[in-house]
C-alpha positions in Angstrom: 0.0 0.0 0.0 3.0 2.3 0.0 2.2 5.2 -2.2 -1.1 3.7 -3.4 -3.2 6.0 -1.2 -1.3 9.0 -2.7 -2.0 7.8 -6.2 -5.7 7.2 -5.5 -6.2 10.6 -4.0 -4.4 12.3 -6.9 -6.8 10.7 -9.4 -9.9 11.3 -7.2 -9.1 15.0 -6.7 -8.6 15.5 -10.4 -12.1 14.3 -11.3 -13.6 16.2 -8.4 -12.0 19.5 -9.7 -13.2 18.5 -13.2 -16.7 17.9 -12.1 -16.9 21.3 -10.3 -15.4 23.2 -13.2 -17.9 21.5 -15.6 -20.7 22.7 -13.3 -19.7 26.3 -13.3 -17.7 26.7 -16.6 -18.6 25.9 -20.2 -16.2 23.6 -21.9 -17.7 24.2 -25.4 -17.7 28.0 -25.5 -14.9 29.1 -23.3 -11.3 29.2 -24.4 -9.3 26.1 -23.7 -6.4 28.0 -22.0 -9.0 29.4 -19.5 -10.4 26.0 -18.8 -6.9 24.4 -18.4 -5.6 27.3 -16.2 -8.7 27.2 -13.9 -8.7 23.4 -13.7 -5.0 23.3 -12.8 -5.5 26.0 -10.0 -8.5 24.2 -8.5 -6.8 20.8 -8.8 -3.6 21.8 -7.0 -5.5 23.5 -4.2 -7.9 20.6 -3.6 -4.9 18.3 -3.8 -3.1 20.0 -1.0 -6.1 19.6 1.3 -6.5 15.9 0.6 -2.8 15.0 0.7 -2.0 16.9 3.9 -3.5 14.3 6.3 -1.2 11.7 4.8 1.8 14.0 5.4 0.7 14.3 9.1 0.5 10.5 9.6 3.8 9.9 7.9 5.5 12.6 10.0 4.2 11.1 13.2 5.6 7.7 12.2 8.9 9.2 11.3 9.1 11.0 14.7 8.3 7.8 16.5 10.9 5.9 14.6 13.5 8.6 15.1 12.7 8.8 18.9 12.9 5.1 19.2 16.3 4.9 17.5 17.8 7.7 19.6 16.3 7.1 23.0 17.5 4.8 25.8 15.1 2.4 27.5 14.7 4.8 30.4 13.7 7.5 28.0 10.9 5.6 26.3 8.4 8.0 27.7 9.5 10.6 25.1 8.7 8.2 22.2 5.5 10.0 21.4 7.1 13.0 19.7 5.2 16.1 20.2 3.2 14.9 23.3 5.6 14.8 26.2 3.9 12.4 28.5 4.7 12.4 32.2 4.7 8.6 32.4 6.1 6.1 30.0 3.9 4.6 27.3 1.9 1.9 29.0 2.1 -0.7 26.3 5.7 0.0 25.3 4.7 -1.0 21.8 7.0 -0.4 18.8 6.2 2.1 16.0 3.8 0.7 13.5 4.0 1.8 9.9 0.8 3.4 8.7 -1.1 1.8 5.8 -0.7 5.0 3.8 3.0 5.5 4.5 4.8 7.5 1.9 8.5 6.8 1.4 11.1 9.4 2.4 12.0 11.9 -0.2 8.7 11.8 -2.1 6.6 14.3 -0.1 9.2 17.2 -0.1 9.4 17.0 -3.9 5.7 16.7 -4.3 5.0 19.7 -2.0 7.7 21.8 -3.7 6.2 21.2 -7.2 2.6 21.7 -6.1 3.3 24.9 -4.0 5.5 26.7 -6.5 3.3 25.8 -9.4 0.3 27.2 -7.6 2.2 30.4 -6.7 3.3 30.9 -10.3 -0.4 30.5 -11.3 -1.8 33.0 -8.8 0.8 35.7 -9.0 1.9 35.6 -12.7 -0.1 33.5 -15.1 -3.7 33.7 -14.0 -3.8 37.6 -13.6 -2.3 37.9 -17.1 -4.8 35.4 -18.5 -7.6 37.2 -16.7 -6.8 40.5 -18.4 -6.2 38.7 -21.7 -9.7 37.0 -21.6 -11.5 40.2 -20.7 -9.7 42.3 -23.3 -11.7 43.4 -26.4 -8.7 43.3 -28.7 -9.0 41.7 -32.1 -5.5 40.2 -32.3 -3.3 38.3 -30.0 -0.8 41.1 -29.9 -3.4 43.6 -28.9 -4.7 41.5 -26.1 -1.2 40.8 -24.8 -0.5 44.5 -24.8 -3.7 45.3 -22.9 -3.0 42.6 -20.4 0.5 43.9 -19.7 -0.7 47.4 -19.2 -3.5 46.4 -16.8 -1.2 44.2 -14.7 1.6 46.8 -14.4 0.1 48.4 -11.3 -0.9 44.9 -10.0 2.7 43.6 -10.2 4.1 46.8 -9.0 2.1 46.6 -5.8 3.5 43.1 -5.0 7.0 44.2 -5.8 6.6 47.0 -3.3 5.5 44.7 -0.6 8.3 42.3 -1.2 10.8 45.2 -1.3 9.6 46.3 2.1 10.3 42.8 3.6 13.7 42.8 1.8 14.7 46.2 3.3 13.7 45.0 6.8 16.0 42.0 6.5 18.8 44.0 5.1 18.7 46.7 7.8 18.5 44.1 10.7 22.2 43.4 11.7 21.3 40.0 13.1 20.1 38.7 9.8 22.2 37.8 6.7 20.7 37.7 3.3 20.7 34.2 1.8 18.7 32.5 -0.8 16.7 30.4 1.8 15.9 33.6 3.7 14.8 35.4 0.6 12.6 32.5 -0.3 11.1 32.6 3.2 10.5 36.3 2.9 8.5 35.7 -0.4 6.5 32.9 1.2 5.8 35.1 4.3 4.6 38.0 2.1 2.2 35.7 0.2 1.0 33.9 3.3 0.4 37.2 5.2 -1.9 38.5 2.4 -3.6 35.1 2.3 -4.1 34.9 6.0 -5.6 38.3 6.1 -8.3 37.3 3.6 -8.6 33.8 5.1 -9.8 35.0 8.5 -12.4 37.2 6.9 -13.9 34.3 4.8 -13.6 31.8 7.6 -15.5 34.0 10.1 -18.3 34.3 7.6 -18.4 30.6 6.7 -18.3 29.3 10.3 -21.6 30.9 11.1 -23.4 31.1 7.7 -23.0 27.4 6.7 -24.7 26.0 9.9 -27.4 28.7 9.7 -28.1 28.0 6.0 -28.9 24.4 6.8 -31.0 25.4 9.9 -33.0 27.8 7.7 -33.2 25.1 5.0 -35.5 23.2 7.3 -38.0 26.1 7.3 -40.2 25.8 4.2 -41.8 29.2 4.7 -38.4 30.9 5.0 -37.1 29.2 1.8 -40.2 30.1 -0.1 -40.1 33.8 1.0 -36.4 34.0 0.2 -37.1 32.5 -3.3 -39.7 35.2 -3.9 -37.2 37.8 -2.8 -34.6 36.4 -5.2 -37.2 36.4 -8.0 -37.9 40.1 -7.6 -34.2 41.0 -7.6 -33.4 38.7 -10.5 -36.2 40.1 -12.6 -34.7 43.6 -12.1 -31.3 42.3 -13.1 -32.8 40.5 -16.0 -34.6 43.6 -17.3 -31.4 45.6 -16.8 -29.4 43.0 -18.7 -31.9 43.0 -21.6 -31.9 46.8 -21.8 -28.1 46.9 -21.8 -28.0 44.3 -24.5 -30.4 46.3 -26.6 -28.3 49.4 -26.3 -25.1 47.6 -27.2 -26.8 45.9 -30.1 -28.0 49.3 -31.3 -24.4 50.6 -31.3 -23.3 47.5 -33.2 -26.0 48.1 -35.8 -24.8 51.7 -36.3 -21.2 50.5 -36.7 -22.3 47.7 -39.0 -24.1 50.2 -41.3 -21.4 52.8 -41.3 -18.4 50.5 -42.0 -18.8 48.9 -45.5 -17.4 45.7 -46.9 -14.1 47.2 -48.1 -13.2 49.3 -45.1 -10.0 48.3 -43.3 -11.9 47.8 -40.0 -14.5 45.6 -41.5 -12.8 42.4 -40.1 -13.2 43.9 -36.7 -16.9 44.5 -37.2 -17.3 40.9 -38.4 -15.6 39.7 -35.3 -18.0 41.7 -33.1 -21.0 40.4 -35.1 -20.0 36.8 -34.4 -20.2 37.5 -30.6 -23.8 38.8 -30.9 -26.8 36.6 -30.4 -28.2 34.7 -33.5 -31.4 36.8 -33.7 -29.4 40.0 -33.8 -27.0 38.6 -36.4 -30.0 37.7 -38.7 -31.4 41.2 -38.4 -28.1 42.9 -39.1 -27.3 40.5 -41.9 -30.2 41.8 -44.0 -28.4 45.1 -44.6 -25.2 43.5 -45.9 -26.1 43.5 -49.6 -25.0 47.1 -50.4 -21.5 47.3 -51.9 -20.9 51.0 -52.0 -17.4 52.0 -51.2 -16.6 53.5 -47.8 -14.9 56.6 -49.3 -17.7 57.6 -51.5 -19.4 59.5 -48.7 -17.6 61.7 -46.3 -18.8 60.0 -43.0 -17.2 59.8 -39.7 -16.0 56.3 -38.9 -15.3 54.8 -35.4 -11.7 54.3 -34.5 -10.1 50.9 -33.6 -10.0 51.8 -29.9 -13.8 52.4 -29.9 -14.3 49.1 -31.7 -12.1 47.4 -29.0 -14.3 49.0 -26.3 -17.5 48.0 -28.2 -16.2 44.4 -28.5 -15.6 44.2 -24.8 -19.1 45.5 -24.1 -20.7 43.0 -26.4 -18.9 40.1 -24.7 -19.9 41.3 -21.3 -23.6 42.1 -22.2 -24.2 38.9 -24.0 -22.8 36.8 -21.2 -24.8 38.7 -18.6 -28.0 38.4 -20.6 -27.6 34.6 -21.1 -26.7 34.1 -17.4 -29.9 36.0 -16.2 -32.1 34.0 -18.6 -30.8 30.7 -17.4 -30.9 31.7 -13.7 -34.5 32.9 -14.1 -35.6 29.5 -15.4 -33.7 27.7 -12.6 -35.3 30.0 -10.0 -38.8 29.3 -11.4 -38.3 25.6 -11.1 -37.1 26.0 -7.5 -40.1 28.2 -6.6 -42.6 25.8 -8.2 -41.0 22.9 -6.3 -41.1 24.7 -3.0 -44.8 25.5 -3.5 -45.4 21.9 -4.4 -43.8 20.9 -1.1 -45.9 23.3 0.8 -49.1 21.9 -0.8 -48.1 18.2 -0.3 -47.3 18.6 3.4 -51.1 18.3 4.2 -51.6 15.4 1.7 -53.4 12.4 3.2 -52.3 10.0 0.4 -48.6 10.4 1.2 -47.9 10.7 -2.5 -45.9 13.7 -3.8 -47.8 15.4 -6.7 -46.0 17.8 -8.9 -47.8 20.8 -10.5 -45.6 20.6 -13.6 -43.9 17.5 -14.9 -40.1 17.7 -15.5 -39.3 18.4 -19.2 -36.4 16.0 -19.1 -37.2 12.3 -18.8 -35.9 10.8 -15.5 -33.9 7.7 -15.2 -35.8 4.5 -14.7 -33.5 3.5 -11.8 -34.3 6.8 -10.0 -38.0 6.5 -10.8 -38.1 3.0 -9.2 -36.4 3.9 -6.0 -37.3 7.6 -5.7 -41.0 7.1 -6.4 -43.7 9.6 -5.3 -44.1 7.9 -1.9 -40.4 8.0 -1.1 -40.2 11.6 -2.3 -43.1 12.7 0.0 -41.5 11.1 3.1 -38.2 12.7 2.2 -39.3 16.2 1.3 -42.2 16.5 3.8 -40.9 14.6 6.9 -37.3 13.5 6.8 -35.4 16.3 5.1 -36.2 19.1 7.6 -35.0 17.0 10.5 -31.9 15.9 8.6 -31.1 19.5 8.0 -31.6 20.4 11.7 -29.3 17.6 12.9 -26.7 18.6 10.3 -26.9 22.2 11.3 -26.3 21.2 15.0 -23.3 19.0 14.0 -21.8 21.9 11.9 -22.4 24.3 14.8 -20.4 22.1 17.1 -17.5 22.0 14.6 -17.7 25.8 14.3 -17.4 26.2 18.1 -14.4 23.9 18.2 -12.7 25.9 15.4 -13.3 29.2 17.1 -12.0 27.9 20.5 -8.9 26.4 18.9 -8.2 29.6 16.9 -8.1 31.5 20.1 -6.0 29.0 22.1 -3.7 27.2 19.7 -0.7 29.2 20.8 -0.9 27.6 24.4 1.4 24.6 24.6 1.3 24.0 28.4 -1.5 23.2 28.9 -2.7 22.2 25.5 -6.0 24.0 24.9 -6.5 23.5 21.2 -9.0 20.7 20.8 -7.5 19.7 17.4 -4.1 19.2 19.1 -5.6 17.3 21.9 -7.3 14.8 19.6 -4.2 14.3 17.5 -1.9 13.8 20.5 -4.3 11.2 22.0 -4.3 9.3 18.8 -0.5 9.6 18.6 -0.1 7.8 21.9 -1.7 4.6 20.5 -0.4 5.0 16.9 -3.9 4.9 15.5 -3.0 6.3 12.2 -6.4 5.7 10.6 -8.0 7.8 13.4 -5.3 10.5 12.9 -5.9 10.7 9.1 -9.7 10.7 9.6 -9.5 13.5 12.2 -7.1 15.5 10.2 -9.2 15.1 7.0 -12.5 16.1 8.7 -10.8 19.1 10.4 -9.1 20.5 7.3 -12.1 19.6 5.1 -14.5 21.6 7.3 -12.1 24.6 7.3 -11.9 24.3 3.5 -15.7 24.1 3.1 -16.1 27.3 5.2 -13.5 29.2 3.2 -14.2 27.8 -0.3 -18.0 28.0 0.0 -17.6 31.7 0.8 -15.6 32.1 -2.4 -18.4 30.5 -4.3 -21.1 32.7 -2.6 -19.6 36.2 -2.7 -20.4 38.5 -5.5 -18.5 41.6 -6.3 -21.2 43.5 -8.3 -21.1 41.9 -11.8 -17.3 41.6 -12.1 -16.9 38.5 -10.0 -19.8 36.0 -9.8 -19.6 32.2 -9.8 -22.9 31.0 -11.4 -23.7 27.3 -11.7 -25.2 25.6 -14.8 -22.2 26.7 -17.0 -23.0 30.4 -16.6 -19.7 31.7 -15.1 -17.5 33.8 -17.4 -13.8 33.4 -17.9 -12.9 36.4 -15.7 -14.7 35.0 -12.7 -13.3 31.4 -13.2 -9.7 32.7 -13.4 -10.3 35.0 -10.4 -11.6 32.1 -8.3 -8.4 30.1 -9.2 -6.3 33.0 -8.0 -8.2 33.1 -4.7 -7.9 29.4 -4.1 -4.1 29.4 -4.7 -3.7 32.3 -2.3 -5.9 31.0 0.4 -4.8 27.3 0.5 -1.2 27.6 1.8 -2.2 29.8 4.8 -5.1 27.6 5.4 -2.9 24.5 5.7 -0.4 26.4 7.9 -3.2 27.4 10.1 -4.4 23.8 10.4 -0.9 22.6 11.2 -0.8 25.3 13.9 -4.1 24.2 15.4 -2.8 20.6 15.6 0.6 21.7 17.0 2.3 20.0 14.1 4.2 23.3 13.3 7.3 23.6 15.4 7.1 27.4 15.4 3.8 27.0 17.3 4.7 24.1 19.6 8.2 25.4 20.3 9.6 21.9 20.4 12.7 20.6 18.5 10.9 17.8 16.6 10.9 16.7 13.0 8.6 19.0 11.0 6.1 17.9 8.4 7.3 17.8 4.8 4.9 20.7 4.1 6.3 23.0 6.7 9.9 22.1 5.6 9.1 23.5 2.2 7.4 26.6 3.6 10.5 27.4 5.7 10.8 28.7 9.2 9.1 32.0 9.9 11.6 32.8 12.7 13.5 34.9 10.2 10.6 37.4 10.5 9.9 37.3 14.2 7.2 40.1 14.2 5.2 37.9 11.8 5.9 34.5 13.3 5.4 35.6 16.9 2.9 38.4 16.3 0.7 38.4 13.3 0.3 34.6 12.9 -0.5 34.2 16.6 -2.9 37.0 17.3 -4.6 37.8 14.0 -6.7 34.6 13.9 -8.3 35.6 17.1 -10.3 38.2 15.1 -12.4 35.3 13.9 -14.5 35.6 17.1 -15.4 39.2 16.2 -16.2 38.2 12.6 -18.4 35.4 13.8 -20.4 37.7 16.1 -20.8 40.2 13.3 -22.0 37.5 10.9 -24.4 36.0 13.5 -26.1 39.4 14.0 -26.0 40.1 10.2 -24.2 43.4 10.6 -22.8 43.2 7.1 -26.2 42.5 5.6 -27.7 45.5 7.6 -24.9 47.8 6.4 -25.4 46.8 2.8 -29.1 47.4 3.2 -28.5 50.9 4.6 -26.3 51.7 1.6 -29.0 50.8 -0.8 -28.1 47.2 -1.7 -31.3 45.1 -1.4 -30.7 42.3 1.1 -33.1 39.7 2.5 -34.1 40.8 6.0 -37.2 39.6 7.8 -37.9 42.8 9.7 -37.7 45.2 6.8 -40.4 46.9 4.7 -38.3 46.8 1.6 -37.9 43.0 2.0 -41.7 42.5 2.4 -42.4 44.6 -0.7 -39.9 42.6 -2.8 -41.3 39.3 -1.5 -44.8 40.4 -2.6 -43.5 41.4 -5.9 -41.6 38.2 -6.4 -44.7 36.2 -5.4 -46.7 37.9 -8.0 -44.1 37.3 -10.7 -44.0 33.6 -9.8 -47.7 33.4 -9.9 -47.8 35.0 -13.3 -45.2 32.7 -14.7 -47.1 29.7 -13.2 -50.4 30.8 -14.9 -48.5 31.2 -18.2 -47.0 27.7 -18.0 -50.4 26.2 -17.0 -52.0 27.8 -20.1 -49.3 26.4 -22.3 -49.7 22.9 -20.9 -53.5 23.1 -21.2 -53.2 24.2 -24.8 -50.8 21.4 -25.6 -53.0 18.8 -24.0 -56.1 20.1 -25.9 -54.3 20.0 -29.2 -53.1 16.5 -28.3 -56.5 15.3 -27.4 -58.1 16.9 -30.5 -55.5 15.2 -32.7 -55.9 11.8 -31.1 -59.8 12.0 -31.2 -60.5 13.4 -34.6 -57.4 12.3 -36.4 -58.1 8.6 -35.8 -61.8 9.0 -36.6 -61.0 10.6 -39.9 -58.5 7.9 -40.8 -61.1 5.2 -39.8 -63.9 6.9 -41.9 -61.6 7.2 -44.9 -60.6 3.5 -44.5 -64.3 2.4 -44.2 -65.3 4.5 -47.2 -62.6 2.8 -49.4 -63.7 -0.7 -48.2 -67.4 -0.2 -49.1 -66.8 1.2 -52.6 -68.6 -0.8 -55.3 -66.2 -2.6 -57.7 -68.0 -1.0 -60.8 -67.7 2.4 -59.2 -64.0 1.7 -58.5 -63.3 0.8 -62.1 -65.2 3.9 -63.3 -63.3 6.1 -60.8 -60.0 4.7 -62.1 -60.9 5.4 -65.7 -62.0 9.0 -64.8 -58.9 9.5 -62.8 -56.7 8.4 -65.7 -58.5 10.7 -68.0 -58.3 13.8 -65.9 -54.9 13.4 -64.2 -53.2 15.8 -66.5 -55.8 18.4 -65.9 -56.1 18.1 -62.1 -52.4 18.5 -61.6 -52.4 21.7 -63.5 -55.5 23.0 -61.8 -54.0 22.2 -58.3 -50.9 24.1 -59.2 -52.9 27.0 -60.5 -55.0 27.0 -57.3 -51.9 26.8 -55.1 -50.2 29.7 -56.9 -53.4 31.8 -56.6 -53.6 31.2 -52.9 -49.9 32.0 -52.4 -50.3 35.3 -54.3 -53.3 36.3 -52.1 -51.3 35.2 -49.1 -48.3 37.5 -50.0 -50.7 40.4 -50.6 -51.7 40.7 -47.0 -49.2 41.7 -44.3 -47.6 39.1 -42.2 -48.1 39.1 -38.4 -44.8 38.5 -36.7 -46.4 39.1 -33.3 -48.8 36.2 -33.6 -48.2 33.2 -31.2 -48.8 30.6 -33.9 -49.0 30.8 -37.7 -48.6 28.4 -40.6 -46.1 28.8 -43.3 -48.2 27.1 -45.9 -52.0 28.1 -46.3 -52.7 24.9 -47.9 -52.1 23.1 -44.6 -55.7 23.9 -43.7 -56.6 20.9 -45.8 -55.0 18.6 -43.2 -57.5 19.6 -40.5 -55.4 22.4 -38.9 -57.4 25.3 -40.5 -58.6 27.9 -38.0 -61.3 30.3 -39.4 -59.9 33.7 -39.5 -57.0 32.9 -37.2 -54.3 34.9 -38.9 -56.5 37.9 -39.6 -57.9 38.1 -36.1 -54.5 37.6 -34.4 -53.0 40.3 -36.6 -55.9 42.7 -35.8 -55.6 42.2 -32.1 -51.9 42.9 -32.1 -52.3 46.0 -34.2 -55.0 47.6 -31.9 -52.7 48.1 -28.9 -49.5 48.9 -30.7 -49.7 52.6 -29.6 -50.4 51.8 -25.9 
């Protein structure tokens, strides 16, 4: 099993990152470099979280082996490494090799490759790709130039921070500049920035995640919040449609002004390819004029204005498509929550849906997740499951907060994470050590990473599911993950006292901390910032519990869901009306489709039966006579049918077409097949024309 666990986790984490990226990104439409860069960043960060427990168990085994080799029989009480027991180990058992033991020399190389690759991504490559993907340039050179200019200030700020640390080390007479110390300064600068952001996100996630599951058990709360989201999303959807219309109007003007032989015509064609299909068809109708661009003295847009317009088109189209998809998803969620509220009082214990799912479900799922099982899960079991899960997560949050405030105390050991690990280290229970480490760091990662997925910086950074996240937000999330993961792992090692700078004991460090270097070269960071700054998580948790941030945003004019607010109640009523309107619209559509289906099944089969019976009861003499008459008049009926068809088509083209009608037929002769509606086209046209001026 040596190295097998490492290989299995490497493969599992890759597919996990690929699944999450497929949920948020779009493999078909987004650039391959964006997909590869984001996938690599997410993969490396998730890999660090999953592999670190193996590093801890391997380090504990190496400490035990080293202590057993160097200690005398009378010193066997110190064989447990970090935990200095007052009495000897009762069983005096030898060190057992863990099932997931990784041979010496592999983990340092592995951590070095993973860490420096992630740092290269977050500080150099991903910011450049982010500016490159958002640029509106029409050539690779233009996009690279724009990305370099935008990142000049970005890189300059980081060089300034690194220079400040470098000057501090150079001025200090007790320190000598060496390559290892310079490397430590760079790591300290990156981890300081990451720890500053880590505590902010952790304080929010420790409270919000348990509370979200507790509120998830309240059906009324979820339904009211869905109505609130519907009202906000409708406003955003209308704004996105208006913005898209304005941008398409600018594109139309540019398309009409720049002719086919203008030097910037290729740029206009590139912009047109990014527009929606319906707008491309409208603008393509005016492309048949071949007059030269220099025949009229017109003012033409510059290349810079076209670059700006190209950037606006990309942003507006992405935002419009995202709001449309999110609106449909929110409608399905609202309809389902309303169905749950109705089925709670059902006496048949059968879950009944108002609307059937448009996609056919799997037979395996239909067999096991039948309406009875769905009713018991949604109406009875799910609320209690969410409450129990919220209580368990709350206990974890309390343990994290307590350990963050007491992890610097080594005598006595107050950090609960360190107590659990040291108790397991006594008995060499490596499976328990790995499970405890994994659950601890996994919970910390969920609190931090889920906040990254939830936060929204206006419309510039927004991770939207169902393949609706743009390239800028994907790359930005990869940058955040790469910057937050190293300080998160160091914080976890500090909570478990596996970091020698925290435990203040001369023991063998983990392979991860050996790569990160000793922070003792910067004492004011190692003994000050890293110790006392995590205590601020208590203040952030209190602020999150009382929703101080939500209240501040609400005072500033940003609409937030608050139960004791008049604006919230107004938006809930508005969203409820919007959902009710969409529900009536969908019900009318389904009723119309069902009536058409019944009409076709009832009268279509009866017409076929009557025609078949009529052909069966025809007299043979009449049949022969009809055959003779048919042969005689075949050359005339074909000509007459064509003449009649042409006459009807001419009459059809003479009257105006109604593009606002809900249904219309392309061929007027289709009325012969039983689909003729008396006066349908004319009446629908007249109704739409009456209120055109309103």
